[in-house]
C-alpha positions in Angstrom: 0.0 0.0 -0.1 1.5 3.3 -1.0 1.7 6.0 1.6 0.0 9.2 1.2 3.3 10.9 0.7 4.2 8.6 -2.1 1.0 9.3 -3.9 1.5 13.0 -3.5 5.0 12.8 -4.8 3.9 10.9 -7.9 1.1 13.3 -8.5 3.4 16.3 -8.1 6.0 15.0 -10.5 3.2 14.4 -13.1 1.9 17.8 -12.7 5.3 19.5 -12.7 4.2 21.6 -9.8 5.8 20.0 -6.8 6.0 23.0 -4.6 2.1 23.3 -4.1 1.4 19.6 -3.2 4.6 19.2 -1.2 3.8 22.2 0.9 0.3 21.0 1.5 1.6 17.5 2.6 4.2 19.0 4.8 1.7 21.3 6.5 -0.8 18.4 6.9 1.8 16.3 8.7 2.8 19.1 11.0 -0.9 19.7 11.7 -1.3 16.0 12.6 1.5 16.3 15.1 0.0 19.3 16.8 -3.5 18.0 16.7 -2.3 15.0 18.7 -1.6 17.3 21.6 -5.0 19.0 21.3 -7.0 15.8 21.0 -5.1 13.1 22.9 -6.1 12.2 26.5 -3.9 9.3 27.0 -0.6 10.3 28.7 0.9 6.9 28.9 1.2 5.8 25.3 4.9 5.9 24.2 5.7 8.3 21.3 6.8 5.4 19.2 3.3 3.9 19.3 1.7 7.1 18.0 1.9 8.4 14.4 4.3 11.1 15.4 7.5 9.2 14.4 5.9 8.5 11.0 4.8 12.1 10.4 8.2 13.4 11.3 9.9 11.0 8.9 7.4 12.1 6.1 8.3 15.8 6.9 12.0 14.9 6.6 11.5 13.0 3.3 9.6 16.0 1.9 12.4 18.4 2.8 15.0 16.2 1.3 12.9 15.6 -1.9 12.1 19.2 -2.3 15.8 20.3 -2.0 16.7 17.8 -4.7 14.1 19.2 -7.0 15.1 22.9 -6.5 16.5 24.4 -9.7 18.5 27.1 -7.9 21.3 25.7 -5.7 21.3 27.1 -2.2 17.7 28.5 -2.4 15.2 27.4 0.3 12.1 25.7 -1.0 8.5 26.5 0.4 8.5 23.7 2.8 11.9 24.7 4.3 10.6 28.2 4.4 7.6 27.0 6.4 9.8 25.1 8.8 11.9 28.1 9.4 9.3 30.8 9.7 6.9 28.9 11.8 9.7 27.9 14.2 8.8 24.3 14.1 12.1 23.3 15.5 11.5 25.6 18.5 8.2 23.9 19.1 9.6 20.4 18.8 12.4 21.3 21.2 9.7 22.3 23.7 7.8 19.1 23.2 11.0 17.2 23.8 11.7 18.9 27.0 8.2 18.1 28.2 8.9 14.5 27.3 5.2 14.0 26.3 4.3 11.6 25.0 6.9 9.4 26.7 9.9 9.0 24.4 9.2 12.4 22.6 12.7 13.7 23.5 14.2 10.7 21.6 12.1 11.5 18.5 13.2 15.1 18.6 16.8 14.4 18.9 16.5 12.0 15.9 14.5 14.5 13.8 17.1 17.4 14.5 20.0 15.1 13.7 18.5 13.9 10.4 17.4 17.3 9.2 20.8 18.9 9.9 22.6 15.9 8.3 20.4 15.3 5.2 19.3 18.9 4.2 22.2 20.4 2.4 21.0 24.0 2.7 23.0 25.8 5.4 20.6 25.8 8.3 22.6 26.7 11.5 23.0 30.3 10.7 19.3 30.8 11.1 18.2 32.1 14.4 15.2 29.8 14.3 17.6 26.9 13.9 20.5 27.6 16.1 18.5 28.8 19.0 16.4 25.5 19.4 19.7 23.6 18.8 21.2 25.3 21.8 18.0 24.5 23.9 18.2 20.9 22.8 21.8 20.7 23.8 20.8 21.9 27.3 18.4 18.9 27.5 21.2 16.3 26.9 24.4 15.4 28.5 23.3 16.3 31.9 22.3 13.0 33.5 24.6 10.1 32.9 22.7 7.0 31.9 19.7 8.9 30.4 17.6 7.0 27.9 18.4 9.3 25.1 22.3 9.1 25.3 22.5 7.3 21.8 20.4 10.1 20.2 22.3 12.8 22.0 25.6 11.6 20.8 24.3 11.3 17.2 23.1 14.9 17.5 26.5 16.1 18.7 28.2 14.1 15.9 26.2 16.1 13.2 27.0 19.4 14.9 30.7 18.8 15.2 30.8 17.6 11.6 29.1 20.8 10.5 31.5 22.9 12.5 34.5 21.1 10.9 33.0 22.0 7.5 32.2 25.6 8.4 34.2 26.8 11.5 32.1 30.1 11.5 29.2 28.0 12.9 31.1 27.6 16.2 29.9 30.9 17.6 26.3 30.2 16.6 26.2 26.8 18.4 28.2 27.7 21.4 26.1 30.7 22.4 24.1 28.6 24.9 24.3 31.1 27.7 22.2 30.7 30.7 19.3 33.1 30.9 18.7 33.6 34.5 17.4 37.2 35.0 17.2 37.7 31.3 13.9 38.9 29.8 12.3 36.7 27.2 13.0 37.9 23.7 10.1 38.6 21.5 9.1 35.8 19.3 9.9 37.8 16.2 13.4 38.8 17.4 15.9 38.7 14.7 19.0 39.3 16.8 22.0 37.0 16.2 24.5 35.9 18.8 27.4 38.1 19.3 30.4 37.6 17.1 28.3 37.0 14.1 28.2 40.5 12.6 28.4 40.2 8.9 25.9 37.3 8.7 22.4 38.5 7.6 19.6 37.2 9.6 18.4 34.6 7.2 15.0 34.1 8.9 13.8 37.2 7.2 15.4 36.7 3.9 12.9 34.6 2.0 10.9 36.0 -0.8 8.7 33.1 -1.5 7.0 32.4 1.7 3.5 31.1 1.7 0.5 33.4 2.6 -0.1 34.1 6.3 -3.3 32.2 6.2 -1.5 29.1 5.0 1.3 29.6 7.5 -1.0 29.7 10.6 -3.0 26.8 9.2 -1.1 24.2 11.1 -0.4 26.1 14.3 -2.0 25.9 17.7 -3.8 29.1 18.8 -3.3 30.3 22.3 -6.6 28.9 23.4 -5.9 25.6 21.8 -2.5 25.4 23.6 -4.0 26.2 27.0 -6.5 23.3 26.5 -3.9 20.9 25.2 -1.0 19.0 26.5 1.5 21.2 24.6 3.7 23.0 27.1 4.2 26.8 26.8 7.4 28.0 25.2 9.5 29.7 27.8 13.1 30.7 28.2 14.2 28.3 30.8 17.0 29.0 33.2 20.0 26.7 33.4 19.3 25.6 36.9 22.4 27.5 38.1 24.8 25.3 36.3 26.4 28.1 34.3 27.0 27.7 30.6 25.4 24.6 29.0 26.2 24.0 25.4 27.9 21.7 22.9 31.1 21.4 25.1 29.3 20.5 28.4 27.0 18.2 26.6 29.8 16.3 25.1 31.7 16.2 28.4 28.4 14.9 30.1 28.3 12.1 27.4 31.9 11.2 28.1 30.8 10.2 31.6 28.3 7.6 30.3 28.5 4.1 31.5 28.1 2.9 27.9 31.6 2.6 26.4 30.3 3.2 22.8 28.6 6.4 23.8 31.8 7.6 25.6 34.1 6.7 22.6 31.8 8.6 20.2 31.5 11.6 22.4 35.3 11.7 22.8 35.7 11.5 19.0 33.2 14.3 18.6 35.1 16.6 21.1 38.3 15.7 19.3 36.7 16.8 16.0 35.6 20.1 17.7 39.0 21.0 19.1 40.9 20.2 15.8 38.9 23.0 13.9 41.1 24.4 11.3 40.1 28.0 11.6 42.4 30.3 13.7 39.4 32.6 14.6 37.2 29.6 15.6 40.0 28.1 17.7 40.6 31.5 19.5 36.8 31.7 20.0 36.8 28.1 21.5 39.5 29.1 24.0 38.4 32.6 25.0 34.6 32.3 24.8 33.8 28.8 25.8 34.4 26.6 28.8 36.2 24.0 26.7 39.7 23.9 28.2 38.6 24.4 31.8 35.9 21.7 31.9 38.2 19.2 30.3 40.9 19.8 32.9 38.4 19.9 35.7 37.1 16.5 34.8 40.7 15.2 34.9 41.1 16.7 38.4 37.8 15.1 39.6 39.1 11.7 38.4 42.4 12.3 40.2 40.5 13.3 43.4 38.5 10.1 43.3 41.6 7.9 43.4 42.4 6.1 46.8 44.7 7.9 49.1 47.3 5.1 48.7 48.1 3.1 45.7 51.0 0.6 45.5 53.6 1.9 43.0 53.9 -1.7 41.6 50.1 -1.7 40.8 50.3 1.7 39.1 53.3 0.6 36.9 51.5 -2.7 36.2 48.6 -0.7 34.7 50.6 0.8 32.0 49.3 1.0 28.4 46.0 2.5 29.3 44.5 4.0 26.1 41.3 6.2 25.9 40.2 4.2 22.8 40.7 0.9 24.6 40.2 1.5 28.3 41.3 -1.3 30.5 38.2 -3.2 31.8 38.6 -4.1 35.5 39.0 -7.9 35.9 39.5 -10.3 38.8 43.0 -11.1 37.5 45.5 -8.6 38.8 42.8 -6.7 40.5 43.6 -4.3 43.4 41.5 -1.7 45.3 41.2 1.5 43.2 42.0 -0.3 39.8 38.8 1.0 38.1 39.4 4.6 39.4 43.1 4.5 38.3 42.1 3.1 34.9 39.5 5.9 34.4 42.0 8.6 35.5 44.9 7.4 33.3 42.4 6.8 30.4 41.2 10.5 30.5 44.8 11.7 30.9 45.6 9.8 27.8 42.7 11.3 26.1 43.7 14.9 27.1 47.2 14.2 25.8 45.6 13.1 22.5 43.4 16.1 22.4 46.4 18.4 22.8 48.2 16.5 20.1 45.4 16.8 17.5 44.0 20.2 18.5 44.6 23.5 16.7 47.8 25.1 18.2 45.8 27.8 19.9 43.5 25.1 21.6 46.5 22.9 22.3 48.5 25.5 24.2 45.5 26.6 26.2 44.5 23.1 27.1 48.0 22.2 28.1 48.2 25.2 30.3 44.8 24.3 31.9 45.9 20.7 32.6 49.3 21.9 34.1 47.6 24.5 36.3 44.6 22.4 37.5 46.3 19.0 37.7 50.0 19.5 38.1 50.1 22.6 40.3 46.8 22.6 42.1 46.3 18.9 42.7 49.6 17.1 42.3 52.1 19.4 43.7 50.8 19.6 47.2 50.9 15.8 47.4 54.5 15.7 46.1 55.6 18.2 48.8 53.5 16.5 51.5 55.2 15.4 54.7 53.3 12.1 54.5 55.4 9.3 53.0 52.2 7.7 51.7 51.2 10.9 49.8 54.7 11.3 48.3 54.9 7.7 47.2 51.5 7.5 45.5 51.8 11.0 43.8 55.2 10.2 42.5 54.2 6.9 41.0 51.1 8.5 39.4 53.3 11.3 37.9 55.7 8.6 36.5 52.8 6.8 35.0 51.5 10.0 33.4 54.9 10.8 31.9 55.0 7.4 30.4 51.8 8.0 28.6 52.6 11.6 27.6 53.2 12.2 23.9 52.0 15.8 23.0 54.8 18.4 22.8 52.7 21.1 24.4 51.8 19.1 27.5 55.4 17.8 27.7 56.7 21.4 27.6 54.3 22.3 30.5 55.2 19.1 32.5 59.0 19.8 32.1 58.5 23.4 33.2 56.5 22.2 36.2 59.0 19.6 37.2 62.4 21.4 36.5 61.6 25.0 36.5 62.9 27.5 33.9 66.0 28.9 35.6 69.0 28.5 33.1 71.8 29.3 35.6 73.9 26.6 37.1 73.2 25.6 40.7 75.8 26.2 43.5 76.6 23.5 46.0 75.2 25.6 48.9 72.0 26.5 47.0 68.8 25.3 48.7 66.1 26.4 46.3 62.5 25.7 47.3 61.5 24.7 43.7 59.8 21.4 43.2 62.8 20.0 41.4 64.9 20.5 44.4 62.5 18.5 46.6 62.3 15.8 44.0 66.1 15.4 43.8 66.2 15.3 47.6 63.6 12.5 47.5 66.1 10.5 45.5 68.1 10.3 48.6 65.1 9.9 51.1 65.2 8.0 54.4 62.5 5.8 52.8 64.0 3.5 50.2 60.6 3.2 48.5 60.3 7.0 48.0 63.9 7.0 46.6 63.2 4.2 44.2 60.0 5.8 43.1 61.5 9.2 42.5 64.5 7.7 40.6 62.0 5.9 38.4 60.3 9.3 37.8 63.7 10.8 36.6 64.4 7.9 34.5 61.2 8.3 32.7 61.8 12.0 32.4 65.1 11.4 30.7 63.4 9.4 28.0 61.2 12.2 26.9 62.3 14.2 23.7 62.8 17.6 25.4 66.2 19.2 25.3 65.6 21.3 28.6 65.5 18.0 30.7 69.1 17.3 29.9 70.2 20.9 30.1 68.5 21.5 33.5 69.7 18.4 35.1 73.2 17.9 33.6 74.5 20.0 30.9 74.3 23.5 32.4 76.8 22.3 35.1 79.2 20.6 32.6 79.2 23.5 29.9 82.5 25.1 31.0 84.3 21.7 31.5 85.3 22.9 35.0 85.8 19.3 36.0 89.0 19.2 33.8 92.2 20.3 35.3 93.7 23.5 33.8 97.3 24.0 33.1 97.9 20.5 31.5 97.6 19.9 27.8 94.4 18.7 26.3 94.3 15.0 26.2 94.4 13.7 22.6 92.8 10.4 21.8 92.8 9.5 25.4 96.7 9.3 25.7 96.7 11.3 29.0 95.8 9.0 31.8 94.2 9.3 35.3 96.8 8.4 37.9 94.5 6.9 40.6 97.0 7.5 43.4 96.8 11.2 42.6 92.9 11.3 42.7 91.9 13.5 45.6 89.7 10.6 47.0 92.8 8.3 47.4 95.3 10.6 49.2 94.7 8.6 52.4 95.8 5.2 51.1 92.1 4.3 50.9 92.7 1.7 48.2 94.0 -0.8 50.7 96.4 -3.6 50.3 93.9 -5.9 48.6 93.5 -3.8 45.4 94.8 -5.8 42.5 97.1 -4.0 39.9 94.5 -5.0 37.2 91.9 -2.8 38.8 94.0 0.3 37.9 93.6 1.6 34.3 96.8 1.7 32.4 98.0 4.4 30.2 96.3 4.1 26.9 98.7 3.4 24.0 98.6 5.6 20.9 95.4 4.6 18.9 95.4 3.0 15.5 93.9 4.9 12.5 90.5 3.4 13.2 90.7 4.3 17.0 90.2 0.6 18.2 93.1 0.8 20.6 91.7 3.7 22.4 88.2 2.2 22.7 89.7 -1.1 23.8 91.6 0.7 26.7 88.4 2.4 27.8 86.3 -0.7 27.7 88.9 -2.7 29.6 89.1 0.1 32.2 85.5 -0.7 33.2 85.7 -4.4 32.8 88.9 -4.7 34.8 87.6 -2.3 37.5 86.2 -5.2 39.6 88.9 -7.4 40.9 88.8 -11.1 39.9 87.9 -12.3 43.4 84.7 -10.2 43.3 83.5 -11.5 39.9 81.0 -14.3 39.5 79.6 -13.9 36.0 82.2 -16.1 34.5 80.7 -19.1 36.2 77.4 -18.7 34.7 75.9 -18.5 31.2 74.3 -15.6 29.5 75.8 -13.0 31.8 78.6 -11.9 29.5 79.6 -8.5 28.2 78.4 -9.4 24.7 74.7 -9.2 25.9 75.3 -5.6 27.1 76.8 -4.6 23.8 73.7 -5.7 21.9 71.3 -4.0 24.4 73.4 -0.9 24.5 73.5 -0.7 20.7 69.8 -0.5 20.4 69.3 2.0 23.2 72.0 4.3 21.9 70.5 4.3 18.5 67.2 5.2 19.9 68.7 7.8 22.2 70.8 9.4 19.3 67.6 9.6 17.1 65.7 11.4 19.9 68.4 14.1 20.3 69.5 14.5 16.7 67.6 17.8 16.2 69.1 19.4 19.4 72.2 20.7 17.6 74.6 19.5 20.2 78.4 20.1 19.6 80.5 17.4 17.9 83.2 17.8 20.3 84.0 19.1 23.8 84.4 22.8 24.3 88.2 23.8 23.9 89.9 24.8 27.1 92.1 27.7 27.6 95.0 26.7 29.8 95.5 30.3 30.8 92.0 30.7 32.3 91.9 30.6 36.2 90.5 27.4 37.7 86.9 27.9 39.0 85.3 25.7 41.5 83.2 22.9 39.8 79.9 21.7 41.1 78.2 18.7 39.3 74.7 19.8 40.2 72.3 18.5 42.7 71.1 15.7 40.6 74.5 14.2 39.7 75.6 14.7 43.3 72.8 12.6 44.6 73.4 9.9 42.1 77.1 9.8 42.9 76.4 9.8 46.6 74.0 6.9 46.1 76.5 5.1 43.9 79.2 5.5 46.6 76.9 3.5 49.1 76.1 0.7 46.7 77.5 -1.9 49.0 75.2 -0.8 51.8 71.9 -0.2 50.0 69.0 -2.6 49.2 69.3 -4.5 45.8 66.2 -2.8 44.3 67.6 0.6 45.1 71.0 -0.2 43.6 69.3 -1.4 40.4 67.4 1.9 40.0 70.4 4.1 40.7 72.6 2.2 38.2 69.7 2.3 35.7 69.5 6.0 35.9 73.2 6.4 35.5 73.4 4.1 32.5 70.5 6.0 30.9 72.4 9.3 31.3 75.7 7.7 29.9 73.8 6.8 26.7 73.4 10.5 25.7 75.7 11.4 22.8 76.8 14.8 24.2 80.5 15.1 24.3 80.6 16.5 27.9 78.3 13.8 29.2 80.5 11.2 27.5 83.7 12.7 28.8 82.5 13.1 32.4 80.7 9.7 32.8 82.6 7.4 30.5 86.2 8.6 30.2 88.5 7.0 32.8 91.5 9.1 31.5 90.0 12.5 31.9 92.4 14.7 34.1 90.1 15.9 36.9 90.4 19.2 38.6 91.4 19.2 42.3 88.4 18.2 44.4 86.3 16.9 41.5 84.9 13.5 41.1 83.6 11.6 38.1 81.6 8.5 37.8 84.8 6.4 37.2 86.5 7.9 40.4 83.4 7.2 42.4 83.5 3.6 41.3 87.2 3.3 42.0 86.5 4.4 45.6 83.8 1.8 46.0 86.2 -0.9 44.8 88.7 0.3 47.4 86.1 0.0 50.1 85.1 -3.4 48.7 88.6 -4.8 48.9 88.9 -3.9 52.6 85.6 -5.5 53.4 86.2 -8.7 51.5 88.9 -9.6 54.1 86.2 -9.5 56.8 83.8 -12.0 55.0 84.5 -15.7 55.4 84.2 -17.8 52.3 83.4 -14.7 50.3 83.6 -16.3 46.7 81.3 -19.0 47.6 78.8 -16.8 49.2 78.9 -14.4 46.4 78.2 -17.0 43.7 75.3 -18.3 45.8 73.8 -14.8 46.1 74.1 -14.3 42.4 72.2 -17.6 41.7 69.5 -16.6 44.1 69.1 -13.3 42.3 68.8 -15.2 39.0 66.3 -17.5 40.5 68.5 -20.6 40.1 68.4 -21.6 43.7 65.9 -20.9 46.5 66.5 -17.7 48.3 67.7 -17.8 52.0 69.0 -15.2 54.2 72.8 -15.0 54.4 75.3 -13.0 56.4 76.4 -9.8 54.6 73.5 -10.3 52.1 73.3 -6.5 51.2 77.1 -6.4 50.6 77.0 -9.4 48.4 74.1 -8.2 46.4 75.7 -4.9 46.0 78.9 -6.5 44.6 76.8 -8.3 41.9 75.1 -5.1 40.9 78.5 -3.4 40.8 80.0 -6.0 38.5 77.0 -5.8 36.1 77.0 -2.1 36.1 80.7 -1.9 35.1 80.0 -4.2 32.2 77.1 -2.1 31.1 79.2 1.1 31.2 81.9 -0.7 29.2 79.3 -1.7 26.5 77.9 1.8 26.4 81.4 3.2 26.0 82.1 0.8 23.2 78.9 1.4 21.1 79.4 5.2 21.5 82.9 5.4 20.3 84.1 7.7 18.8 82.3 10.3 21.2 81.7 12.9 18.6 78.2 14.2 19.4 74.7 13.0 18.3 75.5 12.5 14.6 77.2 9.0 14.9 77.2 6.5 12.1 77.4 3.2 13.8 78.1 -0.1 12.3 76.2 -3.1 13.5 77.4 -4.3 17.0 80.1 -6.9 17.1 79.5 -10.5 17.9 82.4 -11.0 20.4 84.2 -9.2 23.2 86.5 -6.3 22.6 
């Protein structure tokens, strides 16, 4: 059976006068909808069981068909004129708010979405369109779990798509201000929102409107409205919630319990912030709550986290993505896992937003996140006297850094953590900046806090931002004040470091047990390919631990070769990351006539060296983290870092220490303490097997010392491997051949 619309369309095509019959059909369907409210007395019948959905679909089909038949592109046909001039969308919005009959709001959302998507004529500039659109937005996204979430997210999808196509629409759609205390505008008001000057009021630009008698044919009179179920049209306040518009609607949908709704709302918000127009992006930042509400939601999720979370649990939850959030499961579950996954997922989403957004929006959103989350929420916890607060906040910050990818947010995070002061620190400086507190936490009384903070710095060192290395290390090494003046510049490592003349060994600290092989020998003149020099450097580290303190030779897969292959990959990755930083190819030349100035390695290296000097007395896990940070630093291809951390033959200025000199002092201490441990070689091998899981663990005397020796041996092999793959140390633009298959 053909519908009435089909018959009308066929008749219209045959008569070649589609406008008359189409308009008549359109008005009749609208009259059918309004008459329902006049005549119906059943308030419980759902909207989908009435003829309202069918009539709305016929009206939509007529609008689409009429537009396809229009000869003049961009000209509104009579049916569209009727829709606009009779403010049909305004009336539908009011019906949707009343939710009568039940489910009417769902029908209204669907009709708005389909009209805006399928009618090609630009509609959103019309006051009689964008005003009901704003009102409809205020009906959605406010109550998570509402029955219209699916329709709401489809509606916002259409709006965001339209804004992407025409960024000027942003101002029209976002003008959803609250109207408390504002007088109701006259029904025939033609005022456009602010910032839309230059656009004519299209509601009064039509020349082919039907007669007034026809226009009012389908409308309810005041008397009819008062006797019907049709609610009166009023300017409703926003219930004190402030602005309510597309941004807040999308954010409300992002809080839905339905993952598909959340994902679609997030994609829509992403579409909105990536708008191409500079003017639209500026408007989004300055005249909308976009950035504050996104950052505020992130802070709310942070505040909902438990007061204490195990750093191991936080680290185990890495890899959270906003597109594929981690669903809580019984396996590996812990208290607060769901809240933690929600927080890290939204942080990842914010990071992605900033990456994809227009530069104006990206900068503003990054600053909002830094101010609201980093400064206002996170910093008080990092500076708290409670060890529990420090531990949890440090581990959370590490997890956030691990996920962080956007340059703008990374810039804000680095400024937050390290400050912006370019001047080198002095040994007596005691700044109150956050960075100074974090560095002190690396040497905290609580080993857990020290480990967590060292992990934070290790994660920071892997981020592609030049200021990190400059602030922590390079600004203190710039003048090479650690090199002794007055002696000629070493060439190809021919100058050697005489350990007996090192300031740390003037008291005979080496002890009688130090074997001659532990002392680096003068490096012979290198061959043309430089292999002799690198061999001497590598052997200086490999021979640093005396034979009686080595155990790796008794076990498989613990040789130096493994470290070479690992170091090669890590160094290639590091060199690629810093290639654009324009580091020098060689060390800064020294003027032997310049007076020697006091050298300070900086608070960060001082803490690392102090920790390294206590490697024989610290827990195994802490030693692993200290050596991990130092090896990460040694990988950087800056000539000053290479010289200071990996050159055993550098001539140190009086009172200075380098990584190699710290290690030599540790070896001297070790040789004295070996004499006091009975059956030292056997116990050391047993401890190594325990650490490798080859034998059951049991508590031994001198357990900490023995574990420290194992870490020391492995660390020296790791430094030797790094020195090998970095040779020659000529800056970040190295051309490396594949790693060798054997030892040097």
